[in-house]
N, C-alpha and C positions, 0 to 999 in steps of 0.2 A: 405325756399324750399315748392315749394306746388306739391304735389303729386298725379297723376290723375292713376286711375287701368282702363285698356280701353281693353274691351272681347269680345267676341261676338262669334257663331256658325263660323265653316268651309263655307266658302264663304259669308259670310256677309257683308261683305266692310271692314273688320278692320282694313287690312294692307289701306286703300286709307283712312282712318282716323288718322291712327296712321303718315303717309306722309304729310298729312296736317299739321299736329299740328310739325309737326318735320319743315315743310315749313315756319312756324310762329314762330319758336322761340326754340321749348322744344327741350328736350333733352329725346331721347329716348331709352329704355333700350328693348329686345327682352328677349322675354320669349321663341318663340321657339329657336332661335336662343342660347340661352345658355341651351337647352334642344341639342342639337345637340352634344357641346363642353361639357359636362360632359360625350357624351358616345362617343368620341373621342377610337381614337386605344391606348389601353395599359391603358387608365383611370379606377379604380374602378366601374365607373358607366357599362361599356362595359364587364367585366368581372362579374360584378352580372348577367347583361344580360345573360349573354353567360349558366350561372349555371343556371336560370330559364328558360331558353328556349329552351335548344341547341344549338349543335353548323348550324344549319341549318340558325337559325337568323345572321349567319358572312357571309362576303366575303372572297374568301381564301387572301385576304391582311390582314385579321383581324379587318376591318372594321365594321360598322353594314348595314346589308343587310335591310335598311327600309323597301319592299316591303313587303320582307317573313315577316318579325316583324308584319307589320300593316295586313297580310292577316288573321294571329292568335287575337290578340288583338280583333279587329273592330266585330271579328265575334265569341269573348268569354269575356264576360263583369270578368268575375274574372281574366283570363289573364290581361285584362286591369290594374285590379287594384292592380296586381301583379308588374304592370311595372311602372304603376303611383308611386309607392310606391318602388322604389330605383330612380326612376328620379326627382320625386318632390321636394324631401329633399336637396338632390343637387342642382335644380336648385334657390330655394329658399336662401342656402348659399350664390349662385353667383350674386344674385339679390340685395341679403341685401348689398353686398359688392359696387356694383355699384350704388346702390342710395346713401350707404355713401360717396362715392367717391364725384358724384355729387354734392351735398350737399357739401363738403368740396370744390369743386370751386369755385362755385359760389351759396354763403347762399337765395338767391332771385331765383333760379333756376325753372322751369317749369319742372316737370319730370313725361314721359308718361311709365309706366311700361304697356307693353302689352303683354297681358297675355290670351292665348285663353281658359283657362283650367281654369279661376281664382274660379269657381263657386266646381268645383270638384274637384280641389286640397283643394281646402279650405286653398289660401292666404290670410295673416293675417296682410300685409303688412299697418302700418294707414295712409288710403288714405284720401284725400280728400275729393278727389271725383270719384265717379263711374262710366263710360261711358260704354252702350251696343250699339254694332249696331245688327241691326236686321233686317232681309226680310223676306219674306214667304218662304216653306220649297222649294216651286215650283223653283224658281228663283235661290235659290243655286241651286238645284239638277241641273238645266239649266247652271249656271255658270259652276259649275264643272264637268260637259260635254262635254261644248265648250272649256272651258280655259285648263282644266286640262286633255282632255281626257279618263275621265275615264267615267264606265260600271254606268250608271243610277242607277241599283240595288245597286250599293259599295256605290256610292252617298250616297242615300237616308239611307242604312248600317250604313254610320260613320256618317251622323245627328243624327240620333238616336241613337248613341251609346254616344253622349253628353248631357250635362244637358239640359232642355226644355226651353224655351222662356220664361215660367212663372219662371223656377229657376233664370236665370238671372233679369230677368223682379224685380223680389224681392232687390236684392241686386245693382239693378240701381237710382241714381241720378240722369242721364240724356241718356235717349233713343233715337238714332241717327238712322233714319231709312231710308236706304239704296235699296229701291226695287226700287225709282223712278230713274231721269236722273243720272248722275255724276252732273251734275253742282249744281241737287236741295239734293244731300249729301252734296256737297262742300257749299253752301250755309249754311247748318245746322251746320255743323265745323267752317266757317268763326264767326259765333254767337257765336259758345259754347266759342270759341277763347277768344272773347270778352268780355265775364262774367267771363272768367278762370282769365284773367288781372287783373280786380278789384277785386275780388277775393282773390288773389294771392297776391297783394298791402295789402287788407283786414288782411289777415294774418302775413305779415310781419309786420305791424304795431303793431299789436296785441303784436308779441314776441319779439319786441325790448324792450333794458332796460330801 
């Protein structure tokens, strides 16, 4: 198995890169999806969130009010730390299980673990490659306003609540610049896939008995 860690700030084009890698044949594990699963209704995760932040972050049906919780944690760094301490261990356990399952199903699989908070969460999976998507802040704010209907000030706060580009570059093996056209981004991903296939074959050969 060849394990890729894919990360990038909000609205940095990470989903576009992930979809292209999946189209080429990669197995996709989505940390954002896992983060929703582990705080679903009736889970220990949502019970701990309600205890930490109170009933206002719950909807009448007992599910998580993500807008209400986001309004709290993206304005209060200490609140974000408390939330991460609840969610990250649960996500790590789930992702470990899925990675092991992917390897069991296909020992030569190329697995992309798509994790926005790879830096912040201190994710310690044994990645063969870490890929970071990057675009300048003004581009990311524009995307959040135009595509997500977010207020520009809120978009800026969310960007600045995450790790900096410098922090991500420190752990990156490859940086994909998504600030240009879609075609330019996809061309970078296609070239990366060619490199990954060569590297994954080398890993398989080295790991053969």
